[in-house]
N, C-alpha and C positions, 0 to 999 in steps of 0.2 A: 292447507292446514293438518297438521298433524299431531297426533298424540302420543307422548312416550312417557314408559313406564321403567323403572330400573329396580332389580330385584338381586339379591344375593343369596344363593342356593348353594350347600353344600355338594360337592360330588359323591356319588356313590362309591363306598370302598375305598373313603379317601381318609387321610389323618385327621380327626377332629380336631376344629380349631383350639388354639391355647386358652386354659382358663383366664377369667380376667376378676378374681377374685382379689383383694389386696393380700391375704394370708397365704395364697398360694404361690409356689415356685415357679420360676421362669420355664418357658416351654425348652424342653430339651431335644433338639434335633441329632437323631440316633444314626451314627454311622455303621449300618447294620449290614453290608456287603462286604465280607472278607476277601482276602487274598485269594482268587482262584486258583493260584499254584498251589495253595497248600490243600484244597480240595482234589486236585486231578494228579494221579501219578504220572499220567505222561506229559510229558513236558512240550509245549505246542510252541511252534514258532511266533515270534511277537507280533507278526502281521495278522495271524490268525486270532491271537488274543485280542488285539486291538478291535478287530471286526466282530466277534462272534462272542467274547467274554463281557463280563459287567467291567466298567472302568477300575482301577486300581485306587487306593486312597491312601493318605499320609495320616500318621498317628498326631495326636495332639499332645502338648506337654503341659500347657495350663488352661487351655478352653477360654480362652479371652476371644469375644467376637471381633473381628476385624472389619467384615464386611458383609453384608445382605443384599443378594442380588434376586430381584424379582423380574420372572419373566412372563410375557404374555403373548397369546394367539388364541386365533381362531382354531387352529387345527390341531389336534392333539397330536398325531405324529410327527408334524413339524416341532412341536413343542418339547416332545418327549427325545427326539433326535438332537435338538440343539441343548437340552439338558446333560445328556450324554458328552457330548462335544465340550461343554463347559467344563465336567468334572475330569476329564480326561486333561485339559488343558492345565487345571488346577495341579493334578497330579505330577505332571513334567515340570510344575512350576515349583514343587517341593510346598504347597499349599495344603491344608487338610481342609478339605470342604464336605459339608455335610449335607444332606437333602439328596434330589429333590422333595420338597414337601407340597404337596397338592394344597392351595390355597382355595378358600371359598369362590365358586366362579360366579360370574359378572352376566347376568341377564336382562338384556333390553327389548322389550317390545314397543312397537308404535304402531298405530293405524293410520294406513292413508286414503281419503277419499277419493274415488275415480269419478264421481259426478258431481254436478251440483248439487243434487237432492241428496240427501241422506238417507237412505235405507240400506236393509241388510245387505244385499247384494252390492252396493256400490263401495264398499269399504274391502281394502285390501290389508291383512295382518301381517307384520313382518317379527321376525325373532332374532336377536344375535346374542350368541352364549361366549364369553371370553374365557377363557382358561388361563389359569395362573399357576407358577411354580416356584418353591423359593429356595434357595442354595446360599448356605451360610460359610464363609471362611473364617477359622478361627488361627488364631497365635500365626497370622501373617504379617509379613514387613509391610509398611504402606507402600512402598516404592513397587514391590513386587506384586501387591495387588493391583495398583495402579498398570502394571505391565500385562495382568492379567485382564482387566478390564479392558484394555485396549486392543488386546489381541482378539476378545470376542468382537469388539465394536468392529475392528477391520474384516474378522471373517463372519457377520452378523448374515444368517440364516433369514431367508424371505418369508415376510409374514410373522415375524418375531418381535416383539417390543420389550427394551430392557429398562429396567431403573435399579440404580446402587443407589446403597447409603452405606458412606465410608463412617468408622467408628474411629476418634480420635480422643486422647487420654492426656492429661495434664498432673504434673506433678503435684505433690499435697501442698497444703499452705498456700495455694494462690491466691485466695482470698486476704490474708495477711499482706501479700506483696501488694495487691489492687488499694487498700487501705493506706498503705505506705506511698505508692505512687500518686493517690488522689492527695494526700496531705502536703506531700513535695510540690505538689500542683497550685494548690491552694497558697501555699507561701510564697512561690513565685509570682502569683496573679496579684496578691495583695502588695507585693513590694512594686509592682507596675502601677497598680490602681490608684495609688497615692498620688502621683504625680500625673497620670492621662485623667481619672474620672472615669466611672462606668458607663458613662452615656456616649454612644458613638458620634452622636448628632452634636454640631456646635450652636442648635438652637436657632431662633429666628435670627433676622438680619441686625434686629436690635442689641438682642443678646451676643451676638459675635462683635459688635462694635463696643459691647460695654466690656466684655469679660477677656476678649484678646485684643483687639486692633487699639482700642481707647483707654486700655488700663495703665495704670501709671508704672505699675512694675514691669512693663514691656520696655527692656534696654531697645531702644533705637538710636542706632548710631548714626551718624551724620550721612547726609545721601553719597558724598565723595566715597567714604568707606563703604556704604552700601554697593555702589557700583563696582567698586575695586573686589569686593568679596565676593559679589556675583559672578565676575568675571572670573577669578580665580575657581571658583567652583565648578564653573563651565569647563574650564581646561583640565582640572584634578580628574584622578579617574577613579572617578566612583565611589567616593566616600561618602555613603548618605547614613539617613538614620534607618532603624527597624522599621518595618511597615507599621506595626502598632505606635510608634513615635512618629506620626504624619504631621505634627507641628512644631514651632520654636520649644526648645527645651525652656529657655530662660522664661516663658510666661508662666511655667509651672513651677517655677524653683521658690522652695521655702523661704523665709525671711534669713538672712545672713550666710546662704549659700551662693556662692560665687561660680559664674557661668561663662566660659570663652566664647569669645565670637565665633571661633572656628566650629562651635558644636550647634549652631543656630541653623535650622533649616528655613531659608526665606518664605515667607507666606505665599503661593501662588494662589488663586482664585481664576478656575475656568466656568465657563457655560457656552452653550451653543442654542441656534435657534435655527429653524428650516426655514429657506428662502420662499415666503408662500405671499409676496409682494408687499404691499402696503400693511403693516398688522393693524390689527384691530384693538378695541378697548382692552379685551379679556388678555391678548398677548403683552400689552402694555401694563397692566396691573399686576398680571401675575409673573412676569419676569422683566420685563425690561425697566421697569422703575425701581427694581431692587439693584438692577446693575448700576444705575445711576447713583443709588445712594450707597454701594461699595466704593464707587470712585471717588465721591465728595468725600468720604469718611476714612477710607483708608490711609495708613500710615504711607510714608515715601516709598519703603523698600517692599511694599507687597506689589506683586505682578500681577496686572489683571488682563487676562485672554478672554476675547470674545469672538465666538467664531459662528458665521453662517455656514450650516453643514449643509451642502449641496449634494454632497454625497449619501446623505440619507435622504434627501428627496427625491432620488433617481429609483427609491423601492418601487413607485408607481411610475410608468413611462410617462414622459412630458415633453411636449415641443422645445426645441432646443432654445430657439429665440425668445420663447415665453420665461424657460428658466432663466437665462441670461439677465431678462429684464427684470424678474424677481428678484434675483440677488441683489442688483445696482439699488432697487428699492427699499430692500432691505437694510443693504448699507447705509443709505442714505437717511432711512428712519432712525438707526442706532446713533446717527451723528444730530438728527433732528431732536432726539429728546434729551441731549446734551452729555454725550459720550465723548471725551475730549482725545484725539487719536495720538496726544502726547503723554497722556496718562495709562490709556487702554490700549491694548494691541487688537485691532479688530482685522480678521482676514478670512478669505475662504478656504473653507475645509480641504477642497480640492488642490489649493496651492501649495499644502504641504504634505508631501505623498508620504510621509513618513507615519502618518495615520493608517494607511492602508496596508504599509508592511508591519508594523507592530499589531494589527488587526490579525493578520494570518498567525503569526507566532502565537498570539493568545488564543486563537480557536485549536491551536493543537493540543492546548492544554485546557479549554472550555469544556464543562460536561452538557451532554444533548440534552440529559434529562434536565437540569437546570432551565435550557434556552426553552425546552417544550413547555415548562410551566409557567412561561411568562404570561402575564395577562393580556398583552398586544397581540401574542401569536395565538393563543388558546381563544380568544374572541372571535379572531376569522377562521380559525381550525374546524369549528362547529357550527359555521356559516354557510349553508348550503349554497346561498348564491355568491359568494366568493371565493370557496373552499378549492373548487377547481383552477383557480387563478392564482393561487398563493406561489411564490416563488421563493428561492433559498434567500435573497437579499431581505425580506423580511424575517425569516427565522434567524439569520445570523445578525441581524440589527443591533442587539443590544451588546454584541463583541465588537463591534466597530465603535459604538457608543464608550465602551469601556476604554479603547484604544485612543479616542479623541482625549479624555482624561488624563490618561497614564502616560501618554507621549510627552505630558509637559509636567510632570512630576506635579499636578495640581493636588495641594494639601485641602483645600476647600472647593466644594461645588453647591451655589446656590439651584436649587432644585424645587418644584412645587409637588403635592403631595402623588400625583399622578406617576412622576418619575422616581420616586423613592425605592421601586423593586428593581429599577435599571441601576442604580448607584449600589444597591447590595450586590447585583451581580459584579459590578466593577471590583469590589472590593473581595467577590469571592476569584475573579480572575487574578488578583494579586497574592491571595492565597496560593491558588493551584501554579503561578510561575514559580513564587519564590520558593514552594518546597520542591519545585525541579531543578531550579536553576541557582538557588540562594537568593538572600534579602537584597533584590536590585529595586524593586519597585516600590513605590508607597501607596499606601490605602489612603484614599480620600474621605473627609469628613464632610457632613451635610450642613448644608445652611438651608433650612426650612423657611419658605417666603411664609408671611404672617397672613396675605391677603387669600381669601377663598377664591373659587372658580367663578368667572364671570358666566351667566346663564345667557342663552339666546333671548332676544327681546319680542320675539315671537313663540316660541315653544319654550317657557321657563324649566321645562323638566330636562332640556340637552343643554350643554356648553355653548358658548358664542363659537362659531368657528365660520371660516370662509368656504368650506366645502357643501355648504347649505346654499342651494340656489336662490333662496329668497333674500334679497339684499337689505331688507327691512328687519332683518334678525341680527344686524350687527352695525357696530359703529368704528370705521375707521380712524386712526389717530390723527389723519390729515382731512378729515370732515369738517366743513364749513359750521360756524353757529347755527344756521338756518338748519341743515341737515341734522345735527344734534338735536336741536329741538323738537324738529319733526320724527323722528325714530323715536325717543323717548316718551314723547306725549300720546304715541302710537303703540305704546308697549302693551302685550297683554297682559293685564292682571285678573279682576274679578269684579263681581257685582255689588260686593259687600262696601258699607260707608265708611267703616271707622279704619283706620292706620294699625297694623298688627304685624308683628314679626313670628309668623310661623311658617315655617320652611315646608314641613310636609303638607299642610293643609293649603296655605295661599304662596306657592312659589312666585308666581310673576313680582308680589309686593315686595317678598324677600329679598327676590334679586334686585329690586329698586332699593332696598333698603341698603343691601350690601356694597352697591356701587358706591352709594352715597357716603358710606361710611368709609371707604378706602378714599375716595377724593375729596371728602368734606373736611372744613376746617371751622375755626370761630368764626371767620369772616365769609365762607361761601355757603354756609348752610343757611345764612337767615334768608328768609323768604319773604321780609317786609312785616312778618308778625312777631311775636314773642313768643320764645320757647316756655312751656311748663316745666322742663327742667334744666338743670345746669349742665350743660354738655361740652361746655367749654373748658372745663377744669381736668377733663381727662380726654384722652383720645376716643371719638365717638364710636360706639359699636352698634349694630342693627338694631339689639335691644332698646338701648338708649334713644337711638333715634326715634323708635318707634312710641317710646314714651313721649318723646318730644312735641309726636304731630298727632297726639292723641286729641282727638274731636276734631282734626281738619279732614278736610276733603285729599282723595287722592291726585286730584289734579294740583293740589298744593305740595305734595309730595314729589310728584314728577317734575314742576317747576324747578325744586329744590335741586334734584337732580341735573337736569338741565344746567342750571348755574354754576354746580359743584364741577360737571364734566367740563363744560365749557371752558371756565377758567384753569382747570388741570391742563388742558391740551391746548391753552393758550399760545401762541407763537409757534408752533410745531407746523404747523403748515408752510409755514413762510420759511422756516429753517430747511424743511423738506425738500422744497422746490429750488431754494439757492444751491442745497448741495447738490440735488441731481444735475444740475444745469450750470455750474461753475465751471469755468474753464472749458465748455465743451464736452464735459463728462470726464477729463481728464484730472479733475479734482479725487473723484471716486477711484478711479485705477493707481493714483499716487498714493493714496491711504491704504488701500488694500496692498499692494505692493510692499510698501515698508513695513505692515503689519506681519503680511505671510515672511520677510525674510526675518525678522525677529522670532516669529514662531518658531520658523525652521531651525533657528539657533538653538532654540530650546530643546526641540523634538531630534537634532541630530546629537546633541549631547546624550539624549537617552537611549536612542538607537545603537551609539557606537556602545553603550554598557550591555545592552541587551544582546547585540550581536556576538560581543566577547563572552557573555555568559552562556548563552547557546552553540557557539562555535560556529556562527557565520561570519567572522571578521576574515576582512582579505588576507592577513598576516596570522 
């Protein structure tokens, strides 16, 4: 344990510090050393003058400060010697130098105990004094001053610290130019915003359908024209929209304005999921069910790509056979929930090498400061139990995630609330790349999922996860009805009688209400009794369901959740087993191979443009 104090004391016989009053004039550094040749009648050799006489100085013309150099040292001889060296270097570079002016010295004192018991003789006192000198350059050219500083840094004397402040001056009327630039920028932004809107996100899945995909003003040509247009675009030489115009222009055209088919950017929806084996209820309600809704409601010209991101899965080491089995189970689960391989492209991330190629190119323009502020990295960086095991793969995880989206030129990405920061980073990568190489990449928009996170059935303060050893904390989408009933009826709630929606006070009950709100319909929420509120007229919310269950037991609520979840997952188990075992496993292999081939066509077109822009093309 040490006690440290710091004080600032002026040196004796030193120039007093400049006054701080507002009305006083700025301090003047006097060039008080005359030319020694004017004082001596005898002409001495230059070598003698350089060693024994004081340094020569240049006269100023305007007296405008150019640089303030502060030198520090614990040794006065070393400090004085280097000040003399700096003044001589300034003279030979034709720089008028003033000083050195002694600045107040810094005194640091601290006490270190030498024994376990504190008494007078067990303490040892230390003192350290820092001497400082100020040299000012006036009327110096900035480039010459830089040369002077570089020369001093190259020939720095031991025990000397240097700190330089360079002065820069702007011409008059700078404020008027800034006001003019702001006005011009506002006019440019307003002209774009009347078509794009001010919100970067496309909203929820329902808003996405109602405002874009299902809007009557959306000009949807026939499927043959769509296929021909898509093929022609893949063969074209990089005619793409600006990063800010990342969706079809015709969707935002005003009435009476005619748009051409060539100006349309085909909507591309991309999303990915890690291969953790059979998904649980939280995966299904949080992401996979929205994918199914997008597939069912999207127009014919919308391209849907869903990837099983196995490269992300190896940020933590896994056994190869286990990872391969989990990939197959995840692909079978996507087919079991209703994704159609004819409408949606499903593939393994590692089957498209363009993902990793674009990741490296994006990493060359990505900001390490931005990556260091990612929540996923910071949560582990300050955790002492895992900090020693952190790897580069986890740090660069967001760059690969951005490459996954951008390599397919995705215009819309459905994500949950915990992934919004990663999508913002993807847009940052687009901005950095386009600023360096031109507008070639498209900034994606966000489709936020309306469903909230599904929490653990054992610890409702944490989200449902497969990393928790307790199997009773989650429900797999392939679970039989008996297991679903057992897990939900045994879910942790509390000892209160009434059913209320208070997430902060009663997280267990709130979790059941949220699951019921996401799975419930007018027919599935019936428990045999009558509700006291009309929840069938509008989509149920946890609050309205809590009012409907007012006066009932928690057991009645759990039974309703069992019925809703069982009906929501009806048939998933049978379809999962069929997809996993059909054709001896070749069915899944064929779907993945066909999806990977289509995905590589999209990615190859993007990488051809990126290679040409960066300068990595073969020709």
